[in-house]
N, C-alpha and C positions, 0 to 999 in steps of 0.2 A: 458473763460479767455485766453488772448493772451499767446503764448508760452513763450515770454520773462518774462511776469509777473509770470507765473507758475514756471519758473526756479528760479526767484528771491525769490518767496515764499518758494520754496523747500530749497534753500540755507539758508534763514533766519531760517527756522525750524531746519535744521541740526545744525546751529551755536548756536541756542538757547539751544538745548539739550546738546551740548558739553559744553557750558558755565555753564549750570545748574549742570552738573556733576562735573565741576571744583569747583563750589561754594559749593556743598555738601561736597566735599573732603577737604575743607578749613574751619576749625572751625571758627565760628564768633559769639560766645556768646555776648550778649549785653555788651557794653563798651570794647569789645576786637575784633573789626571788622577790624583791620588794614589790615590784609592779603586779605580779600575779597574786601575791598575798593581798594586796589592796583590792584587786579585782574580785577575789573570792569573798573577802569580807563585805564588800559593797553588794555583792549578789545576795548574801544572807540578810544584810541590813535592809535591803529594798523589799524583802519579804516579811519585815517586821520581826526579825530574829536578832537577839542581842549577840552579836558575834565578837569574840575576844581576839586580841592579837598579842602574840608574844614573839618578839623578833619577827621572823618571816613565817611563823606558824600561826594558823588561824583555827579557832575552835568555837563550838557552840553546844549548848545543852538543849534537850527538848523542853517545851514550854512547861510541862508539869513534872519537872525534875523533883524527885523525892529522895532525900538522903538516906531514908530507911530501906530503899530498894537497891538491889545490885545494879551495877552499871555496865553497859556494853559499849565499847568504843568502836566507831566506824572510822577507819584511818586509811588515807592514801597520801601520796606525795605530789607536790606540784613543781619540783625542780626537775631539770633535765640535764643530760650530758651535752657536751659540745656537738654540733652537727658534724658528722664525718665527711670526708672529702668526696665520697661517692655519690652525694646527692645530685640528682638531675633536676629536681624541683626546688623552688625556694623553700627552705625549711620553716620559715616563719610566715608563710602565706598559706592559710588553710584552703584546701581545694577539694571539692567533692566530684568524683568521677567513678562511674561503674559501681555506685553504692559504697564507695570507700571514701573516708575522710582522711586526706593526707596532711602531714605536718609533723614537725618535731614535737614529741611528747604526746601524740595522739594515742598511741598504744601503751606507752610506758611513761607515766601511768595516768594520763589525762582522762582516758575513757573510763578507767576504774574510779577515778576521783569524782567525775560528774555523775556517774551511775550511783555511787554510794551517797553522794549529796542528794540526789533525787529520792533515794529511799529514806534518807533522814527527813527530807521535807514532807514526804508522804505520811510519816508517822509523827511529825512534829507536834500536832495539835491533839493527839490521842492521850487521854488521861488515865485509862484503865489498863495500862501495860504492866507486865511483870518486871520489866527491866527499864531503867533509865537509858536513854540514848545520848551519846556524846559523839559529835562529828569533829574530826580534825584533819586539816590539810597541812601537811608538814613539809619542812624544808630539808635540804642537805641529805636526802636519802641516798642519792647516787654516790655520795662520798662517805656515807656513814658518819656524817659530821656531828660535832658536839652540840651544835645549835639547832638540831632537828628534834626528832621525837624524844630523845633522852632528856633534853632540856625542858620539854613541854610537860612530860608526864607528872612531875611534882605539882604542877598547877591544876591538873585535872581532878585531883582527889582519887579515892580508891576506885580501881577498875577491876572488874571480875573476869572479863574476857573481851576479846576483840575480833573483828573482821578486818583483815588487812587487804586492801585492794591492789592487786598486782595481776598482770595478764596471765591467766591460767586456763583460758578457754572455758571458764565457769566450772571447772572441776576443782576438787578440794585438795590443796597442798597441806597435808597434816604434819609434815616434817620438812625441815630445811637444813641444808648443810651450813656449818659455820665457816668462818674465813680467818685464815692466818696469813698475814703478809710479812715476809722476812726480807731484810736487807743483809746481804752476805758480802764480806770483803776479805780479799787476800792481799797480803803485803809482800812485795818483792824488793828488789834493789834496782834502782835506775842505772842505766849505762848507755853507751853509744851502740847503736844497732849494727854498725860496721865491724865492731870488734867483739870478742868473746867476753863481754862485760855484763855485770848485773845479774839479776834473777827475775825473769819475766813473770809478772804477776798473772798474766793471761794464762800461760802454760800451767802455772801453779794452781789455778782455780778450776781448770778443765775437769779433773777427776770429781770434784764436788758437783759441777753441773751435770756430769754424767750420772752421778748418784741420784740426783733429783729426777733425772729422766727415766731411770730404770727401776728405782726402788718401789716396792708395793707393800703398803701396810697390810698385815695379814687379816685383820678383822673387816668383814664387809657387812653392811647394814641391809636388812631386808627391804627397807623403804628407800634408803639413800645410796646403796651400793658402796663402792670403795672410796677411800680418800683419794683425791686427785691433786697432784703437784705439777705446776708448770713454771718454768723459768721464763719470765716475760720481759725483762729489761736487763741490759748489760752496759757497763761503762768502763772504759779503760783508755789510757794513752793520751798524750798531748801533741805529739807530732810523729811523722813517719820514721824518723831516724833515731828515736829515743826508746830504749827498752822501758816499758811501763812498770812503775814501781807499785801501782795500785790497780786492782781490778775489782769491780763490785757488780753484783747482779741482784735482781729482785725475784723472789719466788712467791707465787700465788698458790696457796694450799686450801682446798675445799675439804673440810673435815666432817666426816659422818658422825653419827651419834654413838659410835662405839669407843670414841676417844675424846678426851678433853684436849683443849688447845695446849695445855701445859705438857701433856703426854707426847703430843706430836712434836712440840718444840724440843723436848728432851731427846727424842729419837733422832731428830735432825742433828742436834749438837753432838751426839755420840758417833755419828757416821760421817761427818765432814770435818775438814781441817780449817776451813775459813772461819772468820769471826761472824757470828749470827746474832742479829738484833731483831726483835719482834716489834712491829709498829703498834700492836694492840692485842690484848687478850680478852676483849669484851664482846666480840662478834661470834658467839657460841652457837652450836647446833641447837635447834629447838624442835619441839613436837607438841601436838595436842592429842589426847587420847581418843580412841575410837568411840568410847562411851560418853564423850562430852556432848552436852546438849546441842551445840552448834553442828558437830559432825553428824549426830543422829538426825537432826533436822535436814541437813543436806542429803543424807542417804534416803530419807523419805521422799525427797524430790528427785531421786534417781541419779544423784551426783556420785562420781567415783572418787577414790582417794589415791594420792600418790605422794612421793617424796620429791622435793625440789632441790636442784643443785645451785640455784641462784639465791642470792642474799636479798633480804628486804628489811624494813623496819621491825618486822617480827622478831629479829635477832636481839633487839634491844628492849623487848617487852617482858617484864617479869611476871606474866600471867598468861593463861592459855590463849592462843591466837590462831585463827584459821585464815589461811591465805587463799583468796579466791577472787577472780575478777574477769571481765571481758577482755578479749584480745589474745594474742599469741606471743609467748615469750621469745620466740625465734625472731620476731620483728623488732624487739627492743634494741636500741642503739644502732639499728640498721639504716642504711640510706633509704630515702623516700619512705619513711615510716608511715604507716596508716592503720586505721581500724575500720572494719566494716560497720556501717550504720546498723545492720541487723544484730551485730555483736553488742553494740551499745544498747539497743532496745532489749535484747535478751538479758543483758547485765542488770538493767533497771528492774525488769520483771522478776528475775531470779533473786536479787537482793531483797525485794519486797516480799516475795514468797517465803524466802528463808527466815526473814524477821517475823513474818506472820506465824510461822511455826512455833516461835518461842515467846513472842510478846503477848 
């Protein structure tokens, strides 16, 4: 590698670590990402880049953007979940120890975001590329909110394909399960718990909960495996001596590419007695073909392919998208979240190598 290129890479890596530390130190819970949006925009503007802001979404185009060329989107998110109660370190105080950078959002998805941004900066001034580059740092990913990527896409113009930064250990997630969240309710009759009165809504709903626990959808995906259903929340009752008239629970269903969300919803309604309401039918299973230019480029770099059970902004993109990024998904939303500095360096280098293959 030429000395100038080595110096440029070293500078990008140092700037990426510094920016990630600032992002960790700036709370950005979903729907409250104003401060990190401003931080990212200022980071771009300070480098002479015209960075746009739409709500809490930030985006920019390469200097020699040509509308006649296809466009490649580099996307990751800057919102985080709430820190869980298991933290032993201050979640908003970045701290480096044993070559690990600790802090909320370091792994999901701050490391991916700053690595993708570094790759965008690396190619920003290049004029002879086959693709335009658009970088976007989006909000509300953790809640699949309406003011995140789906609200930004109309402002970006035509997009041909995307790289979505999520922690995958720099392997290629070419398929992703969809998500169906159902609110289920059983109605009984209230009565005094001391007498044989009423119809207990908790007892009434138990067979439906058991169905969610035991039912298996027959079709399994080669990449994504089976659909997975989990009852994750339940609510009932007002006080100990009153038979509850209402019991409700929430089911989280991860849908493979063998079924549409509508098909899964119809199967549920045919098999349970409770009332079933879907929160959304927009978070569908997605995939990118093995012969897509991005996947081929990744394979030339020795990257493997897999199907992901976790959801990302990829679900809301109506064009081929490859999910790949530094970090490990098992650390996402975990206490004392961290990313290895070596993972961050590898992420920057791999993103640049991947883009070099196609630009």
